[in-house]
PDB file of N, CA, C and O in Angstrom:
ATOM      1  N   MET A   1       2.278 -37.610 -58.708  1.00  0.00           N
ATOM      2  CA  MET A   1       3.339 -36.455 -59.193  1.00  0.00           C
ATOM      3  C   MET A   1       4.391 -36.128 -58.757  1.00  0.00           C
ATOM      4  O   MET A   1       4.482 -36.024 -57.534  1.00  0.00           O
ATOM      5  N   GLY A   2       5.102 -35.958 -59.270  1.00  0.00           N
ATOM      6  CA  GLY A   2       6.750 -35.578 -58.336  1.00  0.00           C
ATOM      7  C   GLY A   2       6.640 -34.472 -57.763  1.00  0.00           C
ATOM      8  O   GLY A   2       5.676 -33.713 -57.864  1.00  0.00           O
ATOM      9  N   ASN A   3       7.969 -34.242 -56.890  1.00  0.00           N
ATOM     10  CA  ASN A   3       8.003 -33.351 -56.300  1.00  0.00           C
ATOM     11  C   ASN A   3       9.288 -32.474 -56.158  1.00  0.00           C
ATOM     12  O   ASN A   3      10.339 -33.099 -56.016  1.00  0.00           O
ATOM     13  N   MET A   4       9.347 -31.073 -56.177  1.00  0.00           N
ATOM     14  CA  MET A   4      10.639 -30.100 -55.855  1.00  0.00           C
ATOM     15  C   MET A   4      10.971 -29.415 -55.032  1.00  0.00           C
ATOM     16  O   MET A   4      10.179 -28.689 -54.431  1.00  0.00           O
ATOM     17  N   THR A   5      12.060 -29.456 -54.820  1.00  0.00           N
ATOM     18  CA  THR A   5      12.082 -27.948 -53.142  1.00  0.00           C
ATOM     19  C   THR A   5      12.676 -27.183 -54.289  1.00  0.00           C
ATOM     20  O   THR A   5      12.984 -27.459 -55.448  1.00  0.00           O
ATOM     21  N   LEU A   6      12.739 -25.626 -53.177  1.00  0.00           N
ATOM     22  CA  LEU A   6      13.421 -24.668 -54.184  1.00  0.00           C
ATOM     23  C   LEU A   6      13.881 -23.918 -53.160  1.00  0.00           C
ATOM     24  O   LEU A   6      13.232 -23.814 -52.119  1.00  0.00           O
ATOM     25  N   ALA A   7      15.061 -23.308 -53.348  1.00  0.00           N
ATOM     26  CA  ALA A   7      15.678 -22.765 -52.217  1.00  0.00           C
ATOM     27  C   ALA A   7      15.039 -20.703 -52.945  1.00  0.00           C
ATOM     28  O   ALA A   7      14.960 -20.334 -54.117  1.00  0.00           O
ATOM     29  N   ILE A   8      14.794 -20.051 -51.913  1.00  0.00           N
ATOM     30  CA  ILE A   8      14.211 -18.811 -52.902  1.00  0.00           C
ATOM     31  C   ILE A   8      14.581 -17.970 -51.583  1.00  0.00           C
ATOM     32  O   ILE A   8      14.372 -18.532 -50.508  1.00  0.00           O
ATOM     33  N   PRO A   9      15.021 -16.893 -51.577  1.00  0.00           N
ATOM     34  CA  PRO A   9      16.093 -15.637 -51.112  1.00  0.00           C
ATOM     35  C   PRO A   9      14.809 -15.523 -49.872  1.00  0.00           C
ATOM     36  O   PRO A   9      13.584 -15.622 -49.938  1.00  0.00           O
ATOM     37  N   ASP A  10      15.843 -15.250 -48.668  1.00  0.00           N
ATOM     38  CA  ASP A  10      14.732 -14.636 -47.608  1.00  0.00           C
ATOM     39  C   ASP A  10      13.269 -13.489 -48.082  1.00  0.00           C
ATOM     40  O   ASP A  10      12.039 -13.514 -48.130  1.00  0.00           O
ATOM     41  N   PRO A  11      13.939 -12.954 -48.240  1.00  0.00           N
ATOM     42  CA  PRO A  11      13.222 -12.070 -48.282  1.00  0.00           C
ATOM     43  C   PRO A  11      12.189 -12.096 -49.695  1.00  0.00           C
ATOM     44  O   PRO A  11      11.814 -10.946 -49.924  1.00  0.00           O
ATOM     45  N   LEU A  12      11.857 -12.694 -50.294  1.00  0.00           N
ATOM     46  CA  LEU A  12      11.264 -13.368 -51.251  1.00  0.00           C
ATOM     47  C   LEU A  12      10.333 -14.238 -50.253  1.00  0.00           C
ATOM     48  O   LEU A  12       9.111 -14.090 -50.298  1.00  0.00           O
ATOM     49  N   GLN A  13      10.742 -14.858 -49.639  1.00  0.00           N
ATOM     50  CA  GLN A  13      10.077 -16.036 -48.967  1.00  0.00           C
ATOM     51  C   GLN A  13       9.270 -15.463 -47.888  1.00  0.00           C
ATOM     52  O   GLN A  13       8.329 -16.138 -47.469  1.00  0.00           O
ATOM     53  N   LYS A  14       9.594 -13.892 -47.195  1.00  0.00           N
ATOM     54  CA  LYS A  14       8.231 -12.895 -46.096  1.00  0.00           C
ATOM     55  C   LYS A  14       7.391 -12.656 -46.797  1.00  0.00           C
ATOM     56  O   LYS A  14       6.253 -12.392 -46.408  1.00  0.00           O
ATOM     57  N   LYS A  15       7.778 -12.693 -48.094  1.00  0.00           N
ATOM     58  CA  LYS A  15       6.160 -11.434 -49.041  1.00  0.00           C
ATOM     59  C   LYS A  15       5.953 -13.073 -49.317  1.00  0.00           C
ATOM     60  O   LYS A  15       5.188 -13.431 -48.422  1.00  0.00           O
ATOM     61  N   ILE A  16       6.149 -13.755 -49.807  1.00  0.00           N
ATOM     62  CA  ILE A  16       5.036 -14.705 -50.090  1.00  0.00           C
ATOM     63  C   ILE A  16       4.241 -15.624 -48.915  1.00  0.00           C
ATOM     64  O   ILE A  16       3.176 -16.234 -49.006  1.00  0.00           O
ATOM     65  N   SER A  17       5.148 -15.488 -47.806  1.00  0.00           N
ATOM     66  CA  SER A  17       4.331 -16.217 -46.836  1.00  0.00           C
ATOM     67  C   SER A  17       2.927 -15.529 -45.923  1.00  0.00           C
ATOM     68  O   SER A  17       2.105 -15.958 -45.114  1.00  0.00           O
ATOM     69  N   LYS A  18       3.364 -13.635 -46.904  1.00  0.00           N
ATOM     70  CA  LYS A  18       2.197 -12.922 -46.868  1.00  0.00           C
ATOM     71  C   LYS A  18       0.815 -13.348 -47.112  1.00  0.00           C
ATOM     72  O   LYS A  18      -0.218 -13.278 -46.446  1.00  0.00           O
ATOM     73  N   ARG A  19       1.169 -13.900 -48.494  1.00  0.00           N
ATOM     74  CA  ARG A  19      -0.221 -13.941 -49.418  1.00  0.00           C
ATOM     75  C   ARG A  19      -0.333 -15.353 -49.228  1.00  0.00           C
ATOM     76  O   ARG A  19       0.352 -16.076 -49.951  1.00  0.00           O
ATOM     77  N   THR A  20      -0.887 -15.726 -48.599  1.00  0.00           N
ATOM     78  CA  THR A  20      -1.818 -16.994 -47.929  1.00  0.00           C
ATOM     79  C   THR A  20      -2.679 -17.448 -49.026  1.00  0.00           C
ATOM     80  O   THR A  20      -2.775 -18.647 -49.286  1.00  0.00           O
ATOM     81  N   GLU A  21      -3.378 -16.449 -49.750  1.00  0.00           N
ATOM     82  CA  GLU A  21      -4.592 -16.946 -50.614  1.00  0.00           C
ATOM     83  C   GLU A  21      -3.984 -17.453 -52.212  1.00  0.00           C
ATOM     84  O   GLU A  21      -4.781 -17.878 -53.047  1.00  0.00           O
ATOM     85  N   ILE A  22      -3.044 -17.388 -52.402  1.00  0.00           N
ATOM     86  CA  ILE A  22      -2.320 -17.890 -53.505  1.00  0.00           C
ATOM     87  C   ILE A  22      -1.801 -19.028 -53.536  1.00  0.00           C
ATOM     88  O   ILE A  22      -1.126 -19.256 -52.532  1.00  0.00           O
ATOM     89  N   ARG A  23      -1.846 -20.068 -54.482  1.00  0.00           N
ATOM     90  CA  ARG A  23      -1.492 -21.235 -54.291  1.00  0.00           C
ATOM     91  C   ARG A  23       0.305 -21.426 -54.600  1.00  0.00           C
ATOM     92  O   ARG A  23       0.328 -21.299 -55.824  1.00  0.00           O
ATOM     93  N   TRP A  24       0.984 -21.532 -54.396  1.00  0.00           N
ATOM     94  CA  TRP A  24       2.537 -20.811 -55.118  1.00  0.00           C
ATOM     95  C   TRP A  24       2.748 -21.746 -55.460  1.00  0.00           C
ATOM     96  O   TRP A  24       3.857 -21.576 -55.967  1.00  0.00           O
ATOM     97  N   SER A  25       2.320 -23.485 -55.690  1.00  0.00           N
ATOM     98  CA  SER A  25       2.901 -24.548 -56.001  1.00  0.00           C
ATOM     99  C   SER A  25       2.266 -24.563 -57.232  1.00  0.00           C
ATOM    100  O   SER A  25       2.876 -25.112 -58.150  1.00  0.00           O
ATOM    101  N   ALA A  26       1.040 -24.023 -57.486  1.00  0.00           N
ATOM    102  CA  ALA A  26       0.440 -23.322 -58.979  1.00  0.00           C
ATOM    103  C   ALA A  26       1.207 -22.550 -59.687  1.00  0.00           C
ATOM    104  O   ALA A  26       1.589 -22.550 -60.857  1.00  0.00           O
ATOM    105  N   VAL A  27       1.333 -22.036 -58.975  1.00  0.00           N
ATOM    106  CA  VAL A  27       1.665 -20.631 -59.597  1.00  0.00           C
ATOM    107  C   VAL A  27       3.143 -20.944 -60.727  1.00  0.00           C
ATOM    108  O   VAL A  27       3.504 -20.538 -61.831  1.00  0.00           O
ATOM    109  N   ALA A  28       3.708 -21.979 -59.593  1.00  0.00           N
ATOM    110  CA  ALA A  28       5.263 -22.747 -60.037  1.00  0.00           C
ATOM    111  C   ALA A  28       5.427 -23.517 -61.300  1.00  0.00           C
ATOM    112  O   ALA A  28       6.265 -23.546 -62.201  1.00  0.00           O
ATOM    113  N   ARG A  29       3.934 -24.337 -60.934  1.00  0.00           N
ATOM    114  CA  ARG A  29       3.848 -25.292 -61.637  1.00  0.00           C
ATOM    115  C   ARG A  29       3.696 -24.587 -63.269  1.00  0.00           C
ATOM    116  O   ARG A  29       4.125 -25.156 -64.273  1.00  0.00           O
ATOM    117  N   HIS A  30       2.880 -23.015 -63.281  1.00  0.00           N
ATOM    118  CA  HIS A  30       2.544 -22.579 -64.742  1.00  0.00           C
ATOM    119  C   HIS A  30       3.942 -22.060 -64.850  1.00  0.00           C
ATOM    120  O   HIS A  30       4.331 -22.001 -66.017  1.00  0.00           O
ATOM    121  N   ALA A  31       4.835 -21.652 -63.912  1.00  0.00           N
ATOM    122  CA  ALA A  31       5.943 -20.462 -65.010  1.00  0.00           C
ATOM    123  C   ALA A  31       6.844 -22.278 -65.405  1.00  0.00           C
ATOM    124  O   ALA A  31       6.941 -22.070 -66.614  1.00  0.00           O
ATOM    125  N   PHE A  32       7.269 -23.244 -65.285  1.00  0.00           N
ATOM    126  CA  PHE A  32       7.468 -23.741 -65.769  1.00  0.00           C
ATOM    127  C   PHE A  32       7.063 -24.621 -66.618  1.00  0.00           C
ATOM    128  O   PHE A  32       7.824 -25.232 -67.368  1.00  0.00           O
ATOM    129  N   GLU A  33       5.658 -24.785 -66.572  1.00  0.00           N
ATOM    130  CA  GLU A  33       5.104 -25.406 -67.684  1.00  0.00           C
ATOM    131  C   GLU A  33       5.415 -24.309 -69.207  1.00  0.00           C
ATOM    132  O   GLU A  33       5.799 -24.771 -70.281  1.00  0.00           O
ATOM    133  N   ARG A  34       5.111 -22.657 -68.925  1.00  0.00           N
ATOM    134  CA  ARG A  34       5.686 -21.908 -69.815  1.00  0.00           C
ATOM    135  C   ARG A  34       6.689 -22.173 -70.521  1.00  0.00           C
ATOM    136  O   ARG A  34       6.938 -22.671 -71.618  1.00  0.00           O
ATOM    137  N   LYS A  35       7.482 -21.511 -69.219  1.00  0.00           N
ATOM    138  CA  LYS A  35       9.517 -21.740 -69.726  1.00  0.00           C
ATOM    139  C   LYS A  35       9.381 -23.027 -70.607  1.00  0.00           C
ATOM    140  O   LYS A  35       9.834 -22.752 -71.718  1.00  0.00           O
ATOM    141  N   LEU A  36       8.939 -24.323 -70.560  1.00  0.00           N
ATOM    142  CA  LEU A  36       9.179 -25.314 -70.950  1.00  0.00           C
ATOM    143  C   LEU A  36       8.451 -24.956 -72.755  1.00  0.00           C
ATOM    144  O   LEU A  36       8.913 -25.277 -73.849  1.00  0.00           O
ATOM    145  N   ASN A  37       7.657 -24.474 -72.535  1.00  0.00           N
ATOM    146  CA  ASN A  37       6.679 -24.254 -73.657  1.00  0.00           C
ATOM    147  C   ASN A  37       7.689 -23.264 -74.668  1.00  0.00           C
ATOM    148  O   ASN A  37       7.984 -23.661 -75.795  1.00  0.00           O
ATOM    149  N   GLU A  38       8.056 -22.279 -74.276  1.00  0.00           N
ATOM    150  CA  GLU A  38       9.029 -21.420 -74.707  1.00  0.00           C
ATOM    151  C   GLU A  38       9.874 -21.981 -75.283  1.00  0.00           C
ATOM    152  O   GLU A  38      10.354 -21.497 -76.309  1.00  0.00           O
ATOM    153  N   LEU A  39      10.251 -23.064 -74.814  1.00  0.00           N
ATOM    154  CA  LEU A  39      11.867 -23.623 -74.779  1.00  0.00           C
ATOM    155  C   LEU A  39      11.481 -24.688 -76.374  1.00  0.00           C
ATOM    156  O   LEU A  39      12.210 -24.940 -77.332  1.00  0.00           O
ATOM    157  N   GLU A  40      10.239 -25.046 -76.121  1.00  0.00           N
ATOM    158  CA  GLU A  40      10.251 -25.975 -77.458  1.00  0.00           C
ATOM    159  C   GLU A  40       9.798 -25.227 -78.585  1.00  0.00           C
ATOM    160  O   GLU A  40      10.210 -25.594 -79.685  1.00  0.00           O
ATOM    161  N   ALA A  41       8.920 -24.110 -78.512  1.00  0.00           N
ATOM    162  CA  ALA A  41       8.474 -23.338 -79.384  1.00  0.00           C
ATOM    163  C   ALA A  41       9.996 -22.920 -80.437  1.00  0.00           C
ATOM    164  O   ALA A  41      10.074 -22.967 -81.665  1.00  0.00           O
ATOM    165  N   THR A  42      11.182 -22.483 -79.329  1.00  0.00           N
ATOM    166  CA  THR A  42      12.073 -21.480 -79.923  1.00  0.00           C
ATOM    167  C   THR A  42      12.899 -22.721 -80.614  1.00  0.00           C
ATOM    168  O   THR A  42      13.433 -22.642 -81.721  1.00  0.00           O
ATOM    169  N   GLU A  43      12.913 -24.128 -79.587  1.00  0.00           N
ATOM    170  CA  GLU A  43      13.472 -24.931 -80.616  1.00  0.00           C
ATOM    171  C   GLU A  43      13.091 -25.521 -82.050  1.00  0.00           C
ATOM    172  O   GLU A  43      13.840 -25.570 -83.025  1.00  0.00           O
ATOM    173  N   LYS A  44      11.905 -25.913 -81.980  1.00  0.00           N
ATOM    174  CA  LYS A  44      11.164 -25.962 -83.182  1.00  0.00           C
ATOM    175  C   LYS A  44      11.542 -24.883 -83.977  1.00  0.00           C
ATOM    176  O   LYS A  44      12.455 -25.101 -84.774  1.00  0.00           O
ATOM    177  N   LEU A  45      10.949 -23.538 -83.939  1.00  0.00           N
ATOM    178  CA  LEU A  45      11.158 -22.306 -84.903  1.00  0.00           C
ATOM    179  C   LEU A  45      12.670 -22.621 -85.340  1.00  0.00           C
ATOM    180  O   LEU A  45      12.876 -22.720 -86.550  1.00  0.00           O
ATOM    181  N   LEU A  46      13.602 -22.765 -84.569  1.00  0.00           N
ATOM    182  CA  LEU A  46      14.965 -22.785 -84.882  1.00  0.00           C
ATOM    183  C   LEU A  46      15.185 -24.140 -85.794  1.00  0.00           C
ATOM    184  O   LEU A  46      15.512 -23.906 -86.958  1.00  0.00           O
ATOM    185  N   SER A  47      15.081 -25.201 -85.510  1.00  0.00           N
ATOM    186  CA  SER A  47      15.051 -26.742 -86.829  1.00  0.00           C
ATOM    187  C   SER A  47      14.130 -26.230 -88.134  1.00  0.00           C
ATOM    188  O   SER A  47      14.357 -26.660 -89.265  1.00  0.00           O
ATOM    189  N   GLU A  48      13.426 -25.589 -87.948  1.00  0.00           N
ATOM    190  CA  GLU A  48      12.522 -25.341 -89.199  1.00  0.00           C
ATOM    191  C   GLU A  48      12.977 -23.834 -90.153  1.00  0.00           C
ATOM    192  O   GLU A  48      12.455 -23.504 -91.218  1.00  0.00           O
ATOM    193  N   SER A  49      13.846 -23.244 -89.574  1.00  0.00           N
ATOM    194  CA  SER A  49      14.153 -22.421 -90.280  1.00  0.00           C
ATOM    195  C   SER A  49      15.510 -21.651 -90.076  1.00  0.00           C
ATOM    196  O   SER A  49      16.271 -22.010 -89.178  1.00  0.00           O
ATOM    197  N   GLU A  50      15.908 -20.289 -91.138  1.00  0.00           N
ATOM    198  CA  GLU A  50      16.957 -19.862 -91.043  1.00  0.00           C
ATOM    199  C   GLU A  50      17.520 -18.571 -90.501  1.00  0.00           C
ATOM    200  O   GLU A  50      18.330 -17.695 -90.807  1.00  0.00           O
ATOM    201  N   LEU A  51      16.401 -19.010 -89.220  1.00  0.00           N
ATOM    202  CA  LEU A  51      17.050 -17.382 -88.566  1.00  0.00           C
ATOM    203  C   LEU A  51      18.023 -17.408 -87.485  1.00  0.00           C
ATOM    204  O   LEU A  51      17.940 -18.316 -86.658  1.00  0.00           O
ATOM    205  N   THR A  52      19.020 -16.444 -87.374  1.00  0.00           N
ATOM    206  CA  THR A  52      19.964 -16.996 -86.395  1.00  0.00           C
ATOM    207  C   THR A  52      19.618 -17.018 -84.927  1.00  0.00           C
ATOM    208  O   THR A  52      18.515 -16.919 -84.389  1.00  0.00           O
ATOM    209  N   GLU A  53      20.847 -17.176 -84.391  1.00  0.00           N
ATOM    210  CA  GLU A  53      20.953 -17.446 -82.598  1.00  0.00           C
ATOM    211  C   GLU A  53      20.236 -16.328 -82.197  1.00  0.00           C
ATOM    212  O   GLU A  53      19.213 -16.417 -81.519  1.00  0.00           O
ATOM    213  N   GLU A  54      20.635 -15.453 -82.514  1.00  0.00           N
ATOM    214  CA  GLU A  54      20.467 -13.734 -82.422  1.00  0.00           C
ATOM    215  C   GLU A  54      19.016 -12.849 -82.523  1.00  0.00           C
ATOM    216  O   GLU A  54      18.557 -11.865 -81.944  1.00  0.00           O
ATOM    217  N   ASP A  55      18.502 -13.893 -83.736  1.00  0.00           N
ATOM    218  CA  ASP A  55      17.379 -13.510 -84.224  1.00  0.00           C
ATOM    219  C   ASP A  55      16.077 -14.513 -83.022  1.00  0.00           C
ATOM    220  O   ASP A  55      15.011 -14.066 -82.598  1.00  0.00           O
ATOM    221  N   ALA A  56      16.540 -15.594 -82.816  1.00  0.00           N
ATOM    222  CA  ALA A  56      16.351 -16.301 -82.261  1.00  0.00           C
ATOM    223  C   ALA A  56      16.113 -15.649 -80.267  1.00  0.00           C
ATOM    224  O   ALA A  56      15.229 -15.749 -79.416  1.00  0.00           O
ATOM    225  N   GLU A  57      17.364 -15.076 -80.347  1.00  0.00           N
ATOM    226  CA  GLU A  57      16.763 -14.444 -78.715  1.00  0.00           C
ATOM    227  C   GLU A  57      16.057 -13.619 -78.715  1.00  0.00           C
ATOM    228  O   GLU A  57      15.436 -13.393 -77.676  1.00  0.00           O
ATOM    229  N   LYS A  58      15.819 -12.712 -80.023  1.00  0.00           N
ATOM    230  CA  LYS A  58      15.016 -11.811 -79.978  1.00  0.00           C
ATOM    231  C   LYS A  58      13.711 -12.002 -79.589  1.00  0.00           C
ATOM    232  O   LYS A  58      13.121 -11.225 -78.839  1.00  0.00           O
ATOM    233  N   ILE A  59      13.245 -12.964 -80.045  1.00  0.00           N
ATOM    234  CA  ILE A  59      11.968 -13.705 -80.012  1.00  0.00           C
ATOM    235  C   ILE A  59      11.720 -14.126 -78.945  1.00  0.00           C
ATOM    236  O   ILE A  59      10.703 -13.693 -78.403  1.00  0.00           O
ATOM    237  N   GLY A  60      12.704 -15.311 -78.107  1.00  0.00           N
ATOM    238  CA  GLY A  60      12.636 -15.199 -77.252  1.00  0.00           C
ATOM    239  C   GLY A  60      12.680 -14.284 -76.042  1.00  0.00           C
ATOM    240  O   GLY A  60      12.688 -14.912 -74.983  1.00  0.00           O
ATOM    241  N   GLU A  61      12.703 -13.298 -75.955  1.00  0.00           N
ATOM    242  CA  GLU A  61      13.198 -12.327 -74.696  1.00  0.00           C
ATOM    243  C   GLU A  61      11.468 -11.377 -75.613  1.00  0.00           C
ATOM    244  O   GLU A  61      10.818 -10.795 -74.744  1.00  0.00           O
ATOM    245  N   HIS A  62      11.150 -11.305 -76.339  1.00  0.00           N
ATOM    246  CA  HIS A  62       9.840 -10.665 -76.284  1.00  0.00           C
ATOM    247  C   HIS A  62       8.228 -11.777 -75.846  1.00  0.00           C
ATOM    248  O   HIS A  62       7.049 -11.524 -75.598  1.00  0.00           O
ATOM    249  N   ILE A  63       8.995 -12.918 -75.943  1.00  0.00           N
ATOM    250  CA  ILE A  63       7.962 -14.360 -75.456  1.00  0.00           C
ATOM    251  C   ILE A  63       7.714 -14.202 -74.016  1.00  0.00           C
ATOM    252  O   ILE A  63       6.670 -14.304 -73.371  1.00  0.00           O
ATOM    253  N   LYS A  64       9.147 -13.879 -73.599  1.00  0.00           N
ATOM    254  CA  LYS A  64       9.267 -13.283 -72.169  1.00  0.00           C
ATOM    255  C   LYS A  64       8.498 -12.908 -71.611  1.00  0.00           C
ATOM    256  O   LYS A  64       7.733 -13.195 -70.691  1.00  0.00           O
ATOM    257  N   GLU A  65       8.872 -11.801 -72.593  1.00  0.00           N
ATOM    258  CA  GLU A  65       7.918  -9.931 -71.456  1.00  0.00           C
ATOM    259  C   GLU A  65       6.466 -10.504 -71.994  1.00  0.00           C
ATOM    260  O   GLU A  65       5.677 -10.664 -71.062  1.00  0.00           O
ATOM    261  N   GLN A  66       6.011 -10.802 -73.116  1.00  0.00           N
ATOM    262  CA  GLN A  66       4.042 -11.454 -72.516  1.00  0.00           C
ATOM    263  C   GLN A  66       4.390 -11.884 -71.668  1.00  0.00           C
ATOM    264  O   GLN A  66       4.702 -11.244 -70.663  1.00  0.00           O
ATOM    265  N   ILE A  67       4.467 -13.371 -71.810  1.00  0.00           N
ATOM    266  CA  ILE A  67       4.550 -14.013 -70.327  1.00  0.00           C
ATOM    267  C   ILE A  67       4.455 -13.211 -69.042  1.00  0.00           C
ATOM    268  O   ILE A  67       3.302 -13.057 -68.640  1.00  0.00           O
ATOM    269  N   ARG A  68       5.090 -12.853 -68.561  1.00  0.00           N
ATOM    270  CA  ARG A  68       5.545 -12.002 -67.582  1.00  0.00           C
ATOM    271  C   ARG A  68       4.076 -11.277 -67.316  1.00  0.00           C
ATOM    272  O   ARG A  68       3.382 -11.346 -66.301  1.00  0.00           O
ATOM    273  N   LYS A  69       3.672 -10.128 -69.299  1.00  0.00           N
ATOM    274  CA  LYS A  69       2.666  -9.679 -68.674  1.00  0.00           C
ATOM    275  C   LYS A  69       1.258 -10.604 -68.439  1.00  0.00           C
ATOM    276  O   LYS A  69       0.434 -10.262 -67.591  1.00  0.00           O
ATOM    277  N   ARG A  70       1.098 -11.647 -69.168  1.00  0.00           N
ATOM    278  CA  ARG A  70       0.180 -12.059 -68.484  1.00  0.00           C
ATOM    279  C   ARG A  70       0.481 -12.943 -67.479  1.00  0.00           C
ATOM    280  O   ARG A  70      -0.340 -13.854 -67.582  1.00  0.00           O
ATOM    281  N   PHE A  71       1.324 -13.188 -66.438  1.00  0.00           N
ATOM    282  CA  PHE A  71       1.477 -13.521 -65.165  1.00  0.00           C
ATOM    283  C   PHE A  71       0.970 -12.412 -64.356  1.00  0.00           C
ATOM    284  O   PHE A  71       0.124 -12.673 -63.500  1.00  0.00           O
ATOM    285  N   GLU A  72       1.270 -11.520 -64.472  1.00  0.00           N
ATOM    286  CA  GLU A  72       0.996 -10.212 -63.910  1.00  0.00           C
ATOM    287  C   GLU A  72       0.161  -9.847 -63.625  1.00  0.00           C
ATOM    288  O   GLU A  72      -0.059  -9.675 -62.427  1.00  0.00           O
ATOM    289  N   LYS A  73      -0.531  -9.609 -64.355  1.00  0.00           N
ATOM    290  CA  LYS A  73      -2.446  -9.794 -64.793  1.00  0.00           C
ATOM    291  C   LYS A  73      -2.847 -10.892 -63.856  1.00  0.00           C
ATOM    292  O   LYS A  73      -3.282 -10.519 -62.767  1.00  0.00           O
ATOM    293  N   ARG A  74      -2.769 -12.327 -64.112  1.00  0.00           N
ATOM    294  CA  ARG A  74      -3.483 -13.704 -63.863  1.00  0.00           C
ATOM    295  C   ARG A  74      -3.116 -13.480 -62.239  1.00  0.00           C
ATOM    296  O   ARG A  74      -4.144 -13.564 -61.567  1.00  0.00           O
ATOM    297  N   PHE A  75      -1.696 -13.168 -61.288  1.00  0.00           N
ATOM    298  CA  PHE A  75      -1.958 -13.523 -60.343  1.00  0.00           C
ATOM    299  C   PHE A  75      -1.916 -12.215 -59.451  1.00  0.00           C
ATOM    300  O   PHE A  75      -1.894 -12.291 -58.222  1.00  0.00           O
ATOM    301  N   ALA A  76      -1.906 -10.908 -60.191  1.00  0.00           N
ATOM    302  CA  ALA A  76      -1.640  -9.909 -59.372  1.00  0.00           C
ATOM    303  C   ALA A  76      -2.924  -9.849 -58.355  1.00  0.00           C
ATOM    304  O   ALA A  76      -2.965  -9.003 -57.463  1.00  0.00           O
TER     305      ALA A  76
END
């Protein structure tokens, strides 16, 4: 498995460090996977349809909102 180092703002780091019960590497992995899945779905949709770029962006925003809601429920 590869490793990645992320730079995050100090205020965020302080909040994260207080939540020791959460496996933050797992949270990051899930976020990366979801984003990649979103991009792949968008690319597939665009390659097989006549949607405009604006249509695709609206769909992407909707997907992001749904992912954010699931993420909040899962890790809140």
